[in-house]
C-alpha positions, -999 to 999 in steps of 0.1 A, spaced: 278 -182 -700 258 -150 -698 244 -161 -664 279 -166 -650 289 -131 -660 259 -116 -642 269 -135 -610 305 -123 -612 292 -87 -615 270 -90 -585 300 -103 -565 324 -76 -576 320 -58 -542 336 -70 -510 307 -93 -503 283 -112 -526 246 -108 -523 243 -146 -529 271 -155 -505 280 -150 -468 268 -119 -450 293 -94 -437 308 -103 -403 296 -84 -373 308 -48 -367 331 -48 -337 343 -22 -312 381 -23 -314 390 1 -286 376 27 -262 388 57 -242 383 57 -213 392 20 -211 366 -5 -198 362 -3 -160 387 26 -158 386 47 -126 396 83 -118 384 95 -152 382 133 -157 346 143 -152 345 161 -185 365 136 -205 355 128 -241 343 93 -248 360 78 -278 348 46 -295 369 29 -322 353 5 -346 370 -21 -368 355 -6 -401 337 25 -413 304 31 -397 272 43 -413 270 74 -392 232 78 -398 227 47 -377 241 64 -346 212 81 -330 199 90 -296 183 56 -295 213 36 -305 239 55 -285 232 64 -249 257 80 -225 244 84 -189 255 85 -153 239 68 -123 234 102 -106 230 126 -134 211 106 -160 214 111 -197 244 132 -207 238 157 -235 268 161 -259 281 164 -294 294 137 -317 324 140 -341 337 114 -366 373 108 -377 396 81 -391 374 75 -421 343 72 -399 359 45 -378 362 67 -347 333 82 -328 341 110 -303 314 121 -278 321 154 -260 299 157 -228 278 188 -226 286 192 -189 307 174 -163 296 142 -146 294 142 -108 324 132 -87 328 94 -83 299 88 -107 295 54 -125 291 62 -162 275 39 -188 278 41 -226 253 18 -243 257 10 -280 229 -10 -297 230 -35 -325 212 -9 -346 246 7 -353 258 -6 -387 289 -5 -408 289 10 -443 292 -26 -456 258 -34 -441 271 -52 -410 254 -47 -376 272 -43 -343 278 -77 -327 252 -96 -307 245 -79 -274 258 -45 -285 285 -29 -264 285 -13 -230 314 8 -217 315 15 -179 339 38 -160 341 58 -128 348 95 -127 374 110 -104 365 122 -69 382 152 -54 406 152 -24 388 143 8 395 122 39 379 103 67 369 131 89 331 137 87 309 163 103 272 155 109 253 184 93 217 171 95 195 142 106 164 142 85 133 121 94 114 105 65 83 100 87 53 123 83 50 146 113 35 125 141 31 97 117 39 60 120 72 42 113 82 38 76 110 13 80 136 31 60 158 5 43 181 30 25 179 50 -7 193 61 -40 210 94 -49 202 107 -84 198 144 -94 161 136 -99 151 172 -109 181 180 -131 191 211 -112 228 201 -109 225 189 -72 222 153 -61 190 144 -42 181 115 -20 153 90 -25 143 71 6 130 35 1 106 25 29 96 -11 36 65 -8 58 49 24 44 57 8 10 67 40 -7 95 63 -20 100 96 -3 121 122 -21 144 146 -2 154 173 -26 188 190 -22 185 226 -10 210 235 -38 227 262 -18 260 244 -10 250 236 25 245 199 17 212 199 35 179 187 20 143 198 21 117 179 40 100 150 23 83 160 -10 46 152 -7 29 130 -15 51 98 -13 51 74 -43 35 40 -35 55 9 -44 54 -28 -33 57 -39 3 92 -45 19 111 -29 -9 149 -30 -3 172 -33 -33 167 -4 -57 183 9 -89 179 40 -111 180 43 -149 162 61 -177 139 32 -186 117 51 -212 146 72 -226 128 105 -220 159 121 -203 145 117 -168 158 92 -143 134 65 -132 136 40 -104 130 3 -97 126 -16 -65 125 -53 -55 96 -59 -31 103 -90 -8 68 -93 7 48 -83 -24 70 -108 -45 72 -81 -72 93 -54 -88 80 -19 -89 90 5 -117 82 42 -114 90 67 -142 104 101 -133 86 132 -143 117 154 -139 105 175 -110 111 150 -82 79 132 -86 71 98 -103 42 84 -123 22 56 -107 41 23 -105 41 -6 -129 43 -37 -106 56 -69 -122 52 -102 -103 83 -122 -98 93 -153 -78 89 -155 -40 110 -131 -18 130 -110 -43 161 -94 -27 186 -86 -54 181 -62 -83 202 -53 -114 198 -29 -142 216 -37 -175 211 -41 -213 207 -79 -217 200 -80 -255 219 -52 -272 190 -28 -279 206 -1 -256 175 1 -233 177 -10 -197 163 -44 -186 159 -57 -151 171 -89 -134 160 -99 -99 172 -126 -75 145 -143 -55 156 -161 -23 126 -184 -15 119 -188 -52 155 -200 -55 157 -185 -90 167 -155 -111 141 -136 -132 146 -114 -163 122 -86 -171 127 -72 -206 121 -36 -213 99 -29 -243 119 3 -248 92 26 -233 97 17 -197 71 -10 -197 85 -44 -186 72 -78 -198 64 -109 -178 93 -126 -161 115 -153 -176 131 -174 -149 165 -190 -151 189 -207 -127 221 -192 -114 235 -225 -102 233 -213 -66 211 -222 -37 190 -193 -23 199 -164 -45 198 -132 -24 225 -106 -32 229 -93 -68 253 -69 -86 264 -62 -121 294 -51 -141 316 -62 -170 335 -89 -152 354 -102 -182 359 -69 -201 341 -80 -232 317 -51 -234 287 -69 -221 275 -64 -185 274 -95 -164 256 -105 -133 272 -113 -99 250 -134 -76 254 -142 -39 235 -172 -27 229 -176 10 223 -213 15 255 -225 -2 274 -193 8 288 -188 -27 292 -160 -52 289 -166 -89 295 -146 -120 269 -151 -148 284 -141 -181 262 -122 -204 257 -140 -237 242 -109 -254 209 -126 -262 191 -124 -228 208 -156 -215 237 -160 -191 264 -186 -185 274 -194 -149 311 -194 -140 327 -214 -112 315 -203 -78 338 -187 -52 335 -188 -14 318 -158 1 330 -167 37 294 -163 49 258 -158 39 257 -129 13 232 -102 21 244 -75 -2 273 -71 -26 290 -42 -43 310 -44 -75 341 -23 -82 378 -24 -90 394 -22 -55 430 -31 -65 434 -9 -96 439 -37 -122 408 -27 -142 392 -61 -133 361 -58 -113 360 -72 -77 333 -79 -52 328 -65 -17 302 -85 1 284 -80 34 276 -114 49 245 -105 69 239 -129 98 273 -144 94 286 -111 109 315 -106 85 324 -90 52 348 -101 25 366 -90 -6 366 -113 -37 392 -102 -63 382 -106 -99 406 -124 -124 393 -105 -154 379 -136 -171 346 -138 -152 360 -159 -124 366 -147 -88 391 -156 -61 378 -169 -28 367 -142 -3 391 -127 22 374 -114 53 383 -80 69 389 -73 105 361 -51 120 369 -57 156 341 -65 182 304 -58 182 298 -68 146 262 -79 141 241 -84 109 260 -66 82 233 -57 56 249 -31 33 282 -27 15 291 5 -4 323 15 -23 336 50 -31 368 70 -31 363 90 1 398 104 4 403 111 -33 435 91 -35 423 71 -66 412 38 -49 378 27 -36 372 28 1 345 8 18 315 15 41 296 -13 58 263 -10 77 257 -31 108 220 -34 117 225 -53 149 256 -34 159 240 0 153 270 14 135 287 21 102 322 9 96 344 31 73 374 13 59 404 28 40 418 10 9 455 6 10 456 6 -28 457 -31 -34 422 -40 -21 436 -43 14 413 -25 39 418 -12 74 392 2 97 396 39 103 362 51 115 331 38 133 300 59 133 272 51 157 237 48 145 206 60 165 191 25 164 200 3 134 223 11 105 208 0 72 226 17 43 254 40 33 252 63 2 285 78 -9 281 109 -31 289 147 -32 258 164 -17 274 198 -13 291 201 -47 326 206 -34 341 177 -54 346 151 -27 324 123 -16 301 127 15 279 101 32 242 98 36 236 71 62 202 56 67 189 42 100 162 16 94 144 18 128 148 55 136 137 63 100 163 91 96 189 99 71 221 113 87 241 136 64 279 135 71 300 160 52 335 151 42 358 175 60 392 161 51 421 142 66 417 117 94 430 131 127 425 102 150 436 66 154 421 37 135 386 27 146 379 60 164 341 61 171 320 92 166 283 98 173 
């Protein structure tokens, strides 16, 4: 009798120490909403939980707010609604058109002892870009070669504020010279950049896909590349002054071409996934939390010849999924994130060609992510609308006119500031960039063709002169130059007008 009284006393709380553990802590709502666009650059981030939170468990390690161009965002946290609502006020504005990530780890706990659900929670949204248009002025053409030096084979680049001075820089990724070359913004409003910062940073051979993220959580943006000839991934940690520490090179399967950065296991640090074409496999590289990545773990996407790779929350469940384009079967598949480092393939959708590169974004404004794919040697490009449950509709090709040859890059951004994502495609063989306007429902029309010196390889859409609208940095792979086009406003010419 006495023993039964003791048991009843132990179970007097909401949950019994001898019984079932508390159910997982859940996020019940966010502001901005998942995959929202046109969010004010200084908007507060609000996270609602389904029960009171032990506020001591919310730390710099368990909550990370960062942008792909600006890196980690400083800010202040306030609690309300009985510690069920977290409000994060950014310490500065994000950049225009910047993709923002809010990573919450499973270390966040409720006052009842519960932990945040498996896989944690990731919120993604896009900030608003200011009014612009489809008129662009060429303000500079910058070589990434050393003076009198050999070709570098400039594939393209990334555009973080690598030295935290409030101006976005350009990091050139070079296949033959096997290095990164940093072009720091002059930070004077001209939009121009300084010559290549010396010395370059060595990486693997034939690096093409590249991603940024703060892999060691020191506040400085780092960079990763997939190296097709070296069959590896290079990770270089940023020092905050435009330079990088020596690379960590991690072997992966043969001929990696796609690269994604995401939290696969809910610890809020950033892991890497790579798609390897000749290896016909996907590989996961887990981050130890300090920017050091472990040996690869291979898994199958269900496709044949994995090549293009993107990422985003395709089913709005707070976990970042993978989007894989496989060349041999000409399909695109969503791999839903299970939250434990594994993925579940969804039914494949027709790419309408051989996927070379894909971009993920909401092109029709329904807050479901869609896919814009460049189909390489198939010489076409297509839009695959997302259904919001991890499935995709079949691709619909876009009319680019004549002369299309080897489309190798696809980039999305709101160039005219009207609230929807426009599209830039790079034609290596056709030596031109195609600029397409979004009609608002994911229906695109060609409004501009820009000729490349030799071979268009990549378009980067960002605000390099800090006037609020998106400009374009266009890379030529054979001329080894970055051409800087400033956004000057409304389109004055007929559709498809070609400029030098």
